[in-house]
Backbone as CSV, one residue per row, in Angstrom:
resi,resn,N_x,N_y,N_z,CA_x,CA_y,CA_z,C_x,C_y,C_z
1,UNK,4.023,-13.478,14.933,4.849,-12.981,13.831,5.685,-14.113,13.266
2,UNK,5.706,-14.225,11.943,6.589,-15.176,11.292,7.955,-14.528,11.165
3,UNK,9.035,-15.225,11.535,10.346,-14.599,11.498,11.420,-15.589,11.109
4,UNK,12.580,-15.062,10.744,13.689,-15.919,10.371,14.289,-16.561,11.610
5,UNK,14.612,-17.853,11.526,15.138,-18.524,12.707,16.154,-19.602,12.347
6,UNK,16.747,-19.517,11.153,17.750,-20.492,10.823,18.893,-19.843,10.060
7,UNK,20.050,-20.526,10.062,21.207,-20.000,9.372,21.973,-19.027,10.243
8,UNK,23.131,-18.529,9.772,23.925,-17.579,10.538,23.188,-16.271,10.738
9,UNK,23.543,-15.579,11.788,22.894,-14.301,12.085,23.145,-13.308,10.956
10,UNK,22.089,-12.604,10.552,22.171,-11.632,9.473,22.100,-10.236,10.065
11,UNK,23.021,-9.371,9.669,22.975,-7.968,10.091,22.003,-7.262,9.154
12,UNK,20.852,-6.926,9.663,19.796,-6.391,8.806,19.901,-4.879,8.665
13,UNK,19.337,-4.379,7.564,19.309,-2.943,7.288,18.276,-2.268,8.179
14,UNK,18.393,-0.963,8.384,17.388,-0.224,9.166,16.007,-0.364,8.528
15,UNK,14.980,-0.324,9.355,13.608,-0.461,8.876,12.918,0.897,8.887
16,UNK,12.223,1.206,7.789,11.470,2.444,7.693,9.975,2.134,7.692
17,UNK,9.212,2.887,8.466,7.764,2.710,8.487,7.155,3.207,7.181
18,UNK,6.151,2.474,6.688,5.532,2.816,5.412,4.059,2.432,5.428
19,UNK,3.311,3.010,4.504,1.886,2.709,4.341,1.590,2.438,2.876
20,UNK,0.755,1.459,2.627,0.342,1.095,1.275,-1.181,1.027,1.240
21,UNK,-1.774,1.484,0.144,-3.235,1.525,0.033,-3.706,0.649,-1.126
22,UNK,-4.558,-0.302,-0.807,-5.206,-1.134,-1.817,-6.518,-0.440,-2.167
23,UNK,-6.492,0.286,-3.268,-7.653,1.057,-3.728,-8.517,0.147,-4.600
24,UNK,-9.802,0.027,-4.277,-10.672,-0.941,-4.951,-11.940,-0.279,-5.476
25,UNK,-12.519,-0.933,-6.499,-13.818,-0.510,-7.014,-14.516,-1.726,-7.617
26,UNK,-15.835,-1.648,-7.722,-16.612,-2.730,-8.319,-16.593,-2.629,-9.839
27,UNK,-16.696,-3.782,-10.493,-16.882,-3.834,-11.941,-17.813,-4.999,-12.248
28,UNK,-18.229,-5.109,-13.493,-19.135,-6.192,-13.881,-18.493,-7.568,-13.687
29,UNK,-17.163,-7.608,-13.685,-16.452,-8.881,-13.567,-15.842,-9.112,-12.195
30,UNK,-16.205,-8.279,-11.218,-15.662,-8.439,-9.871,-14.864,-7.225,-9.441
31,UNK,-14.196,-7.340,-8.317,-13.462,-6.209,-7.752,-12.206,-5.916,-8.564
32,UNK,-12.028,-4.624,-8.863,-10.807,-4.172,-9.505,-9.937,-3.441,-8.489
33,UNK,-8.629,-3.505,-8.704,-7.672,-2.809,-7.853,-6.831,-1.883,-8.727
34,UNK,-6.334,-0.811,-8.104,-5.474,0.108,-8.850,-4.029,-0.303,-8.632
35,UNK,-3.359,-0.675,-9.733,-1.991,-1.170,-9.672,-1.053,-0.285,-10.485
36,UNK,0.188,-0.249,-10.040,1.222,0.511,-10.725,2.428,-0.385,-10.993
37,UNK,3.040,-0.214,-12.148,4.309,-0.872,-12.431,5.414,0.145,-12.185
38,UNK,6.210,-0.082,-11.165,7.255,0.861,-10.804,8.348,0.910,-11.873
39,UNK,8.907,2.095,-12.071,10.003,2.212,-13.026,11.173,1.361,-12.547
40,UNK,11.901,0.795,-13.477,12.976,-0.130,-13.119,14.123,0.550,-12.386
41,UNK,14.214,1.878,-12.502,15.298,2.594,-11.844,15.070,2.778,-10.347
42,UNK,13.873,2.468,-9.851,13.589,2.641,-8.434,14.488,1.730,-7.605
43,UNK,15.002,2.278,-6.487,15.926,1.513,-5.647,15.243,0.342,-4.971
44,UNK,13.941,0.458,-4.708,13.203,-0.632,-4.070,12.055,-1.057,-4.974
45,UNK,11.975,-2.350,-5.266,10.886,-2.936,-6.059,10.816,-2.348,-7.464
46,UNK,11.966,-1.995,-8.038,11.979,-1.500,-9.403,11.430,-2.524,-10.378
47,UNK,10.519,-2.103,-11.278,9.924,-2.988,-12.260,8.801,-3.860,-11.740
48,UNK,8.522,-3.794,-10.440,7.480,-4.628,-9.853,6.113,-3.954,-9.945
49,UNK,5.065,-4.775,-9.895,3.693,-4.275,-9.851,3.283,-4.136,-8.387
50,UNK,2.824,-2.950,-8.011,2.553,-2.645,-6.605,1.276,-1.813,-6.477
51,UNK,0.869,-1.588,-5.244,-0.187,-0.640,-4.916,0.455,0.710,-4.582
52,UNK,-0.304,1.797,-4.638,0.246,3.091,-4.204,0.693,3.025,-2.749
53,UNK,1.801,3.657,-2.450,2.283,3.652,-1.077,3.666,4.228,-0.963
54,UNK,4.123,4.419,0.276,5.448,4.960,0.492,5.717,5.195,1.961
55,UNK,6.848,5.826,2.234,7.307,6.003,3.598,6.521,7.023,4.394
56,UNK,6.565,6.862,5.707,5.921,7.778,6.643,6.727,9.064,6.740
57,UNK,6.040,10.185,6.860,6.658,11.477,7.128,6.466,11.757,8.614
58,UNK,7.541,11.747,9.368,7.459,11.903,10.822,6.858,13.246,11.229
59,UNK,6.844,14.224,10.304,6.250,15.518,10.632,4.761,15.398,10.916
60,UNK,4.130,14.350,10.411,2.684,14.188,10.581,2.313,13.494,11.887
61,UNK,3.315,12.958,12.595,3.028,12.129,13.769,2.306,12.888,14.876
62,UNK,2.793,14.053,15.229,2.187,14.775,16.343,1.452,16.034,15.931
63,UNK,1.270,16.228,14.641,0.644,17.457,14.145,-0.868,17.448,14.384
64,UNK,-1.429,18.656,14.491,-2.889,18.759,14.583,-3.473,18.569,13.186
65,UNK,-4.366,17.598,13.061,-4.979,17.285,11.772,-6.488,17.180,11.956
66,UNK,-7.266,17.888,11.145,-8.719,17.721,11.160,-9.012,16.302,10.683
67,UNK,-9.859,15.589,11.421,-9.916,14.133,11.270,-11.343,13.645,11.458
68,UNK,-11.830,12.831,10.533,-13.129,12.176,10.688,-12.916,10.671,10.608
69,UNK,-13.498,9.957,11.581,-13.353,8.499,11.584,-12.572,8.018,12.787
70,UNK,-12.214,6.726,12.790,-11.475,6.154,13.929,-10.228,6.982,14.249
71,UNK,-10.045,7.255,15.530,-8.923,8.076,15.951,-7.621,7.278,15.995
72,UNK,-6.520,7.999,16.209,-5.195,7.371,16.159,-5.079,6.193,17.115
73,UNK,-5.698,6.288,18.294,-5.600,5.199,19.270,-6.196,3.902,18.724
74,UNK,-7.281,4.018,17.970,-7.895,2.820,17.370,-6.968,2.206,16.336
75,UNK,-6.376,3.047,15.491,-5.450,2.545,14.483,-4.211,1.941,15.132
76,UNK,-3.773,2.533,16.230,-2.618,1.991,16.948,-2.901,0.578,17.430
77,UNK,-4.111,0.355,17.893,-4.484,-0.984,18.351,-4.544,-1.967,17.186
78,UNK,-5.085,-1.532,16.058,-5.193,-2.429,14.898,-3.819,-2.833,14.369
79,UNK,-2.870,-1.901,14.389,-1.558,-2.130,13.801,-0.443,-2.329,14.836
80,UNK,-0.852,-2.483,16.091,0.111,-2.804,17.158,1.258,-1.796,17.207
81,UNK,0.887,-0.529,17.368,1.901,0.513,17.448,1.412,1.585,18.416
82,UNK,2.111,2.705,18.488,1.686,3.784,19.374,0.850,4.804,18.615
83,UNK,0.225,5.707,19.346,-0.720,6.648,18.742,-0.059,7.570,17.726
84,UNK,1.134,8.066,18.025,1.777,9.008,17.119,2.127,8.360,15.784
85,UNK,2.697,7.157,15.842,3.014,6.480,14.589,1.734,6.114,13.849
86,UNK,0.699,5.735,14.581,-0.567,5.394,13.936,-1.105,6.592,13.153
87,UNK,-1.037,7.792,13.741,-1.495,8.987,13.024,-0.652,9.207,11.775
88,UNK,0.661,9.053,11.904,1.544,9.253,10.759,1.278,8.227,9.668
89,UNK,0.952,7.005,10.052,0.648,5.956,9.076,-0.624,6.278,8.295
90,UNK,-1.651,6.730,8.987,-2.903,7.084,8.314,-2.671,8.275,7.381
91,UNK,-1.932,9.264,7.871,-1.599,10.414,7.006,-0.814,9.952,5.787
92,UNK,0.137,9.041,5.991,0.942,8.541,4.869,0.076,7.804,3.862
93,UNK,-0.885,7.032,4.349,-1.773,6.292,3.451,-2.554,7.251,2.553
94,UNK,-3.116,8.294,3.145,-3.906,9.249,2.367,-3.003,10.098,1.476
95,UNK,-1.870,10.523,2.021,-0.944,11.356,1.236,-0.388,10.599,0.033
96,UNK,0.065,9.372,0.243,0.654,8.609,-0.854,-0.375,8.311,-1.953
97,UNK,-1.609,8.066,-1.562,-2.653,7.840,-2.556,-2.852,9.080,-3.406
98,UNK,-2.812,10.247,-2.763,-2.942,11.509,-3.498,-1.723,11.754,-4.375
99,UNK,-0.525,11.575,-3.819,0.702,11.824,-4.573,0.814,10.917,-5.792
100,UNK,0.520,9.633,-5.616,0.831,8.646,-6.647,-0.277,8.416,-7.660
101,UNK,-1.521,8.714,-7.313,-2.581,8.515,-8.314,-3.660,9.592,-8.285
102,UNK,-3.447,10.667,-7.505,-4.358,11.805,-7.566,-5.692,11.613,-6.877
103,UNK,-5.852,10.556,-6.102,-7.092,10.311,-5.366,-6.912,10.845,-3.952
104,UNK,-7.819,11.721,-3.528,-7.677,12.394,-2.236,-8.817,12.006,-1.297
105,UNK,-8.464,11.319,-0.230,-9.436,10.881,0.780,-9.527,11.940,1.877
106,UNK,-9.982,13.108,1.458,-10.166,14.238,2.374,-11.308,15.084,1.842
107,UNK,-12.039,15.719,2.745,-13.211,16.492,2.342,-13.156,17.907,2.873
108,UNK,-13.959,18.770,2.255,-14.050,20.167,2.656,-15.005,20.294,3.844
109,UNK,-15.196,21.540,4.295,-16.021,21.781,5.484,-17.447,21.289,5.318
110,UNK,-17.981,21.290,4.084,-19.354,20.839,3.870,-19.456,19.333,3.617
111,UNK,-18.337,18.629,3.742,-18.352,17.181,3.588,-18.164,16.689,2.167
112,UNK,-17.971,17.596,1.220,-17.776,17.179,-0.167,-16.290,16.943,-0.427
113,UNK,-15.999,16.103,-1.414,-14.612,15.834,-1.755,-14.006,17.041,-2.453
114,UNK,-12.768,17.339,-2.093,-12.043,18.405,-2.775,-11.752,17.983,-4.206
115,UNK,-11.536,18.958,-5.068,-11.189,18.669,-6.452,-9.679,18.460,-6.545
116,UNK,-9.204,17.212,-6.710,-7.759,16.977,-6.755,-7.070,17.738,-7.878
117,UNK,-7.780,17.945,-8.996,-7.185,18.648,-10.120,-6.815,20.082,-9.802
118,UNK,-7.528,20.685,-8.865,-7.247,22.069,-8.486,-6.112,22.160,-7.472
119,UNK,-5.600,21.005,-7.055,-4.561,20.968,-6.027,-3.254,20.412,-6.580
120,UNK,-3.038,20.595,-7.871,-1.852,20.029,-8.520,-0.566,20.579,-7.925
121,UNK,-0.525,21.879,-7.623,0.683,22.461,-7.051,0.965,21.878,-5.667
122,UNK,-0.097,21.709,-4.879,0.071,21.112,-3.554,0.581,19.673,-3.671
123,UNK,0.045,18.962,-4.632,0.462,17.580,-4.850,1.956,17.510,-5.140
124,UNK,2.439,18.415,-5.977,3.857,18.427,-6.317,4.710,18.778,-5.101
125,UNK,4.241,19.720,-4.292,4.990,20.083,-3.085,5.049,18.929,-2.098
126,UNK,3.985,18.156,-2.038,3.993,16.975,-1.176,5.011,15.956,-1.679
127,UNK,5.052,15.767,-2.985,6.020,14.842,-3.575,7.437,15.303,-3.265
128,UNK,7.672,16.605,-3.371,8.996,17.172,-3.129,9.326,17.257,-1.642
129,UNK,8.347,17.002,-0.785,8.490,17.053,0.667,8.750,18.463,1.194
130,UNK,8.438,19.468,0.385,8.534,20.840,0.862,7.297,21.233,1.660
131,UNK,6.296,20.371,1.655,5.041,20.581,2.372,4.665,19.283,3.059
132,UNK,4.354,19.353,4.343,3.889,18.149,5.030,2.400,17.962,4.769
133,UNK,1.921,16.757,4.953,0.515,16.493,4.686,-0.372,17.245,5.675
134,UNK,0.048,17.296,6.933,-0.729,18.030,7.933,-0.825,19.511,7.562
135,UNK,0.278,20.098,7.086,0.270,21.495,6.661,-0.667,21.686,5.472
136,UNK,-0.644,20.748,4.546,-1.513,20.806,3.369,-2.985,20.800,3.775
137,UNK,-3.368,19.868,4.640,-4.762,19.783,5.070,-5.211,21.078,5.743
138,UNK,-4.365,21.595,6.624,-4.713,22.815,7.357,-4.855,24.008,6.421
139,UNK,-3.897,24.158,5.516,-3.920,25.308,4.601,-5.141,25.289,3.695
140,UNK,-5.594,24.104,3.328,-6.734,23.982,2.409,-8.065,23.768,3.130
141,UNK,-8.038,23.751,4.455,-9.270,23.564,5.209,-9.896,22.202,4.986
142,UNK,-9.062,21.177,4.871,-9.537,19.829,4.566,-9.507,18.926,5.795
143,UNK,-10.428,17.991,5.803,-10.515,16.998,6.871,-10.116,15.635,6.344
144,UNK,-9.146,14.999,6.995,-8.741,13.646,6.618,-9.877,12.675,6.924
145,UNK,-10.195,11.796,5.973,-11.307,10.866,6.130,-10.804,9.458,6.481
146,UNK,-10.442,9.301,7.755,-9.974,7.997,8.223,-11.072,6.941,8.163
147,UNK,-12.328,7.400,8.107,-13.440,6.458,8.016,-13.535,5.798,6.648
148,UNK,-12.768,6.287,5.678,-12.769,5.692,4.341,-11.650,4.663,4.170
149,UNK,-10.896,4.434,5.238,-9.820,3.450,5.235,-10.165,2.295,6.159
150,UNK,-9.642,1.122,5.841,-9.769,-0.047,6.703,-8.402,-0.710,6.844
151,UNK,-8.059,-1.219,8.042,-6.796,-1.938,8.187,-6.865,-3.265,7.436
152,UNK,-5.777,-3.620,6.750,-5.792,-4.810,5.919,-4.691,-5.805,6.282
153,UNK,-3.445,-5.358,6.351,-2.341,-6.290,6.577,-1.129,-5.539,7.091
154,UNK,-0.124,-6.312,7.509,1.110,-5.747,8.061,2.263,-6.676,7.701
155,UNK,3.157,-6.202,6.848,4.309,-6.992,6.412,5.593,-6.224,6.685
156,UNK,6.627,-6.957,7.079,7.960,-6.388,7.246,8.887,-7.029,6.226
157,UNK,9.691,-6.216,5.544,10.634,-6.719,4.553,11.606,-7.702,5.204
158,UNK,11.905,-8.824,4.542,12.815,-9.825,5.132,14.170,-9.237,5.526
159,UNK,14.813,-9.882,6.494,16.050,-9.353,7.068,17.206,-9.340,6.075
160,UNK,17.129,-10.111,4.997,18.249,-10.175,4.063,18.180,-9.124,2.951
161,UNK,17.154,-8.252,2.980,17.044,-7.213,1.964,17.868,-5.978,2.343
162,UNK,18.384,-5.294,1.322,19.204,-4.108,1.566,18.362,-2.917,2.000
163,UNK,17.111,-2.870,1.538,16.183,-1.821,1.956,14.987,-2.505,2.615
164,UNK,14.632,-2.035,3.805,13.584,-2.726,4.552,12.505,-1.738,5.003
165,UNK,11.261,-2.218,4.937,10.118,-1.403,5.327,9.198,-2.193,6.256
166,UNK,8.667,-1.483,7.229,7.629,-2.004,8.115,6.330,-1.407,7.589
167,UNK,5.613,-2.177,6.775,4.512,-1.635,5.981,3.151,-2.080,6.474
168,UNK,2.295,-1.104,6.736,0.889,-1.398,7.035,0.083,-1.181,5.769
169,UNK,-0.773,-2.146,5.459,-1.628,-2.081,4.281,-3.022,-1.628,4.690
170,UNK,-3.543,-0.656,3.948,-4.886,-0.140,4.154,-5.748,-0.495,2.948
171,UNK,-7.037,-0.580,3.181,-8.014,-0.832,2.134,-8.887,0.404,2.004
172,UNK,-9.195,0.821,0.759,-10.045,1.994,0.542,-10.849,1.826,-0.729
173,UNK,-12.131,2.140,-0.658,-12.970,2.145,-1.851,-12.746,3.431,-2.625
174,UNK,-12.724,3.330,-3.937,-12.535,4.504,-4.786,-13.696,5.488,-4.580
175,UNK,-13.407,6.743,-4.198,-14.493,7.718,-4.001,-15.187,8.058,-5.313
176,UNK,-16.488,8.229,-5.259,-17.239,8.628,-6.446,-16.816,10.033,-6.873
177,UNK,-16.736,10.226,-8.179,-16.412,11.539,-8.707,-14.933,11.819,-8.848
178,UNK,-14.073,10.894,-8.416,-12.636,11.080,-8.576,-12.093,10.088,-9.603
179,UNK,-10.921,10.404,-10.128,-10.270,9.551,-11.117,-8.844,9.262,-10.675
180,UNK,-8.460,8.010,-10.710,-7.067,7.650,-10.434,-6.249,7.850,-11.700
181,UNK,-5.071,8.451,-11.572,-4.261,8.739,-12.748,-2.887,8.084,-12.642
182,UNK,-2.072,8.334,-13.647,-0.714,7.788,-13.697,0.321,8.902,-13.634
183,UNK,-0.057,10.030,-13.026,0.817,11.203,-12.996,1.835,11.105,-11.861
184,UNK,2.709,10.130,-11.949,3.793,9.990,-10.984,5.039,9.513,-11.711
185,UNK,6.180,10.022,-11.298,7.435,9.610,-11.932,7.885,8.241,-11.449
186,UNK,7.204,7.687,-10.442,7.619,6.405,-9.888,7.055,5.216,-10.653
187,UNK,6.085,5.456,-11.528,5.428,4.350,-12.230,5.477,4.542,-13.735
188,UNK,5.712,3.440,-14.451,5.683,3.444,-15.914,4.271,3.207,-16.436
189,UNK,3.525,2.382,-15.721,2.157,2.033,-16.106,1.308,2.038,-14.844
190,UNK,0.084,2.535,-14.938,-0.842,2.500,-13.813,-2.251,2.349,-14.356
191,UNK,-2.997,1.382,-13.829,-4.368,1.191,-14.306,-5.136,0.272,-13.377
192,UNK,-6.446,0.260,-13.593,-7.324,-0.634,-12.852,-7.271,-2.032,-13.467
193,UNK,-7.191,-3.033,-12.609,-7.120,-4.422,-13.061,-7.971,-5.285,-12.128
194,UNK,-8.729,-6.199,-12.702,-9.456,-7.169,-11.887,-8.449,-7.941,-11.030
195,UNK,-8.755,-8.119,-9.751,-7.803,-8.742,-8.827,-7.400,-10.142,-9.274
196,UNK,-8.345,-10.947,-9.700,-8.029,-12.304,-10.148,-7.235,-12.267,-11.452
197,UNK,-7.566,-11.352,-12.336,-6.833,-11.223,-13.598,-5.382,-10.847,-13.319
198,UNK,-5.158,-9.977,-12.340,-3.794,-9.574,-11.989,-2.991,-10.770,-11.487
199,UNK,-3.610,-11.641,-10.711,-2.926,-12.841,-10.217,-2.627,-13.791,-11.368
200,UNK,-3.603,-13.987,-12.245,-3.404,-14.888,-13.394,-2.306,-14.367,-14.321
201,UNK,-2.263,-13.038,-14.519,-1.230,-12.451,-15.369,0.149,-12.663,-14.757
202,UNK,0.227,-12.592,-13.443,1.492,-12.873,-12.753,1.911,-14.329,-12.962
203,UNK,0.961,-15.251,-12.820,1.260,-16.666,-13.012,1.716,-16.961,-14.437
204,UNK,1.241,-16.143,-15.382,1.619,-16.312,-16.793,2.916,-15.569,-17.142
205,UNK,3.542,-14.934,-16.154,4.804,-14.238,-16.399,4.673,-12.886,-17.047
206,UNK,3.470,-12.276,-17.003,3.265,-10.990,-17.667,3.646,-9.798,-16.795
207,UNK,3.708,-10.004,-15.519,4.216,-8.989,-14.604,4.642,-9.701,-13.328
208,UNK,5.296,-8.968,-12.428,5.835,-9.625,-11.240,5.264,-9.021,-9.970
209,UNK,4.840,-9.888,-9.063,4.258,-9.488,-7.789,5.142,-9.968,-6.652
210,UNK,5.508,-9.077,-5.764,6.177,-9.477,-4.539,5.149,-10.161,-3.635
211,UNK,5.600,-11.005,-2.709,4.656,-11.740,-1.865,3.588,-10.895,-1.180
212,UNK,3.907,-9.728,-0.581,2.831,-8.964,0.064,1.752,-8.501,-0.922
213,UNK,2.167,-8.084,-2.123,1.201,-7.649,-3.130,0.343,-8.822,-3.576
214,UNK,0.996,-9.956,-3.848,0.271,-11.174,-4.230,-0.738,-11.560,-3.157
215,UNK,-0.335,-11.490,-1.890,-1.216,-11.896,-0.796,-2.459,-11.017,-0.714
216,UNK,-2.298,-9.707,-0.898,-3.463,-8.810,-0.830,-4.385,-9.020,-2.024
217,UNK,-3.825,-9.227,-3.202,-4.653,-9.515,-4.374,-5.415,-10.820,-4.190
218,UNK,-4.737,-11.804,-3.648,-5.374,-13.098,-3.408,-6.550,-12.939,-2.445
219,UNK,-6.361,-12.134,-1.408,-7.424,-11.899,-0.431,-8.598,-11.163,-1.070
220,UNK,-8.303,-10.074,-1.765,-9.362,-9.266,-2.377,-10.156,-10.075,-3.396
221,UNK,-9.482,-10.936,-4.145,-10.156,-11.713,-5.197,-11.172,-12.700,-4.644
222,UNK,-11.150,-12.932,-3.341,-12.094,-13.866,-2.737,-13.449,-13.268,-2.418
223,UNK,-13.655,-11.980,-2.735,-14.919,-11.310,-2.427,-15.614,-10.884,-3.715
224,UNK,-16.945,-10.986,-3.755,-17.684,-10.627,-4.968,-17.927,-9.137,-5.141
225,UNK,-17.823,-8.353,-4.053,-18.118,-6.923,-4.164,-17.297,-6.150,-3.135
226,UNK,-17.139,-4.860,-3.385,-16.407,-3.997,-2.466,-17.108,-3.927,-1.124
227,UNK,-18.447,-3.828,-1.119,-19.187,-3.759,0.145,-18.893,-4.963,1.016
228,UNK,-18.893,-6.154,0.426,-18.629,-7.361,1.211,-17.178,-7.418,1.666
229,UNK,-16.277,-6.930,0.840,-14.873,-6.876,1.226,-14.677,-5.947,2.416
230,UNK,-15.267,-4.768,2.363,-15.107,-3.809,3.443,-15.782,-4.274,4.732
231,UNK,-16.861,-5.048,4.604,-17.614,-5.491,5.772,-16.971,-6.689,6.464
232,UNK,-16.042,-7.360,5.814,-15.438,-8.563,6.372,-14.604,-8.232,7.611
233,UNK,-14.697,-9.092,8.621,-13.882,-8.914,9.819,-12.471,-9.411,9.557
234,UNK,-11.490,-8.618,9.992,-10.091,-8.979,9.798,-9.310,-8.739,11.077
235,UNK,-8.334,-9.571,11.312,-7.387,-9.370,12.402,-6.004,-9.263,11.768
236,UNK,-5.362,-8.128,11.951,-4.081,-7.877,11.299,-2.946,-8.491,12.119
237,UNK,-2.224,-9.407,11.512,-1.075,-10.049,12.151,0.187,-9.674,11.391
238,UNK,1.221,-9.288,12.117,2.474,-8.902,11.481,3.155,-10.109,10.850
239,UNK,3.577,-9.955,9.599,4.249,-11.033,8.871,5.669,-10.595,8.525
240,UNK,6.638,-11.309,9.065,8.045,-11.150,8.715,8.504,-12.473,8.105
241,UNK,8.650,-12.550,6.789,8.976,-13.826,6.157,10.261,-14.459,6.683
242,UNK,10.239,-15.789,6.801,11.459,-16.535,7.074,12.395,-16.401,5.888
243,UNK,13.688,-16.543,6.135,14.662,-16.518,5.046,15.594,-17.711,5.153
244,UNK,16.027,-18.201,3.998,17.048,-19.236,3.919,18.276,-18.611,3.281
245,UNK,19.398,-18.494,3.999,20.581,-17.823,3.462,21.000,-18.384,2.105
246,UNK,21.233,-17.472,1.153,21.722,-17.858,-0.161,20.658,-18.335,-1.128
247,UNK,19.408,-18.454,-0.665,18.348,-19.000,-1.521,17.563,-17.934,-2.266
248,UNK,17.785,-16.654,-1.948,17.074,-15.588,-2.631,15.575,-15.647,-2.404
249,UNK,14.817,-15.250,-3.434,13.358,-15.230,-3.335,12.796,-16.589,-2.962
250,UNK,13.361,-17.644,-3.534,12.854,-18.995,-3.291,13.017,-19.434,-1.840
251,UNK,13.852,-18.738,-1.085,14.072,-19.106,0.304,13.148,-18.435,1.287
252,UNK,12.162,-17.668,0.803,11.223,-16.995,1.692,10.118,-17.937,2.144
253,UNK,9.746,-17.808,3.400,8.610,-18.546,3.933,7.631,-17.591,4.574
254,UNK,6.356,-17.689,4.221,5.323,-16.794,4.737,3.981,-17.483,4.554
255,UNK,2.928,-17.028,5.199,1.617,-17.643,4.999,1.225,-17.643,3.526
256,UNK,0.992,-18.820,2.953,0.645,-18.924,1.545,1.835,-19.094,0.626
257,UNK,3.047,-19.199,1.178,4.238,-19.262,0.325,4.262,-20.507,-0.563
258,UNK,3.718,-21.628,-0.086,3.688,-22.836,-0.925,2.911,-22.579,-2.206
259,UNK,1.754,-21.927,-2.083,0.951,-21.623,-3.271,1.639,-20.580,-4.137
260,UNK,2.248,-19.586,-3.502,2.949,-18.540,-4.255,4.027,-19.151,-5.139
261,UNK,4.881,-20.000,-4.589,5.981,-20.559,-5.356,5.533,-21.661,-6.315
262,UNK,4.457,-22.341,-5.960,3.924,-23.334,-6.893,3.414,-22.651,-8.158
263,UNK,2.728,-21.536,-7.981,2.212,-20.790,-9.129,3.327,-20.085,-9.886
264,UNK,4.308,-19.597,-9.139,5.424,-18.892,-9.761,6.279,-19.826,-10.615
265,UNK,6.417,-21.069,-10.178,7.234,-22.031,-10.917,8.683,-21.591,-10.961
266,UNK,9.304,-21.695,-12.124,10.717,-21.350,-12.255,10.915,-19.949,-12.813
267,UNK,9.879,-19.126,-12.759,10.000,-17.767,-13.269,10.960,-16.934,-12.413
268,UNK,11.622,-16.011,-13.046,12.346,-14.950,-12.362,11.685,-13.650,-12.797
269,UNK,11.920,-12.546,-12.070,11.262,-11.303,-12.482,11.420,-11.036,-13.968
270,UNK,10.308,-11.067,-14.730,10.376,-10.974,-16.193,10.316,-9.540,-16.693
271,UNK,10.406,-9.387,-17.987,10.081,-8.104,-18.589,8.598,-7.849,-18.322
272,UNK,8.279,-6.676,-17.839,6.941,-6.421,-17.350,6.001,-5.998,-18.474
273,UNK,4.794,-6.585,-18.498,3.822,-6.238,-19.522,2.435,-6.092,-18.935
274,UNK,2.356,-5.437,-17.766,1.046,-5.255,-17.119,0.069,-4.589,-18.079
């Protein structure tokens, strides 16, 4: 783990577990990713370009969930955690993808994908937290498709931030027959973007990427197709960026930070034009 080790001791904010999903699909020009520009009023990462994701709901940790694919123990090993949190993380990954862009990685008893459009009321209840994801799956007779997710990365928000998250990143191919939408109050803009184009637009000051988002885009852009991306072997290592007191963003150190700041130059978070 990369961690802060210089300067006076910092009293850090509490850390909340979270899951983020890098949703991908093939295009004629390479792999595209689904990105959202968060509304500027958001307390965390306001105005930034991000992937769908959010905090874990502890109600899902020990709940009975119909499940296809690698079990919680396997995910716990990949993300260096315990089985209960691993289950909650996988549930959060699927739930947040459904809440934030209407894509549901769950199937009915016959193995077909549910129609997300027919579940609009459930989606709203999930957003409002009046319904847990485990309760939603059970009530609708749905099976969570953990086999459609792959572990990708693990980042912890630096110790000098006021809001901190312990975030596991998942990778998922866009299911056939579904459409990602922008029906969330958390995003001003949401659309598919070629991974390399998204990085180039950031370098040109057209939108802003936090280091974890930049790192995942950089990784995805190195593959010619979704199949090859999903087939690649990965070992997930926890990344906690180093911090330099008083230096702000420029004081962060993480794998690839030299390239990140070289490309960023003297930019500060600009007016967003994703």
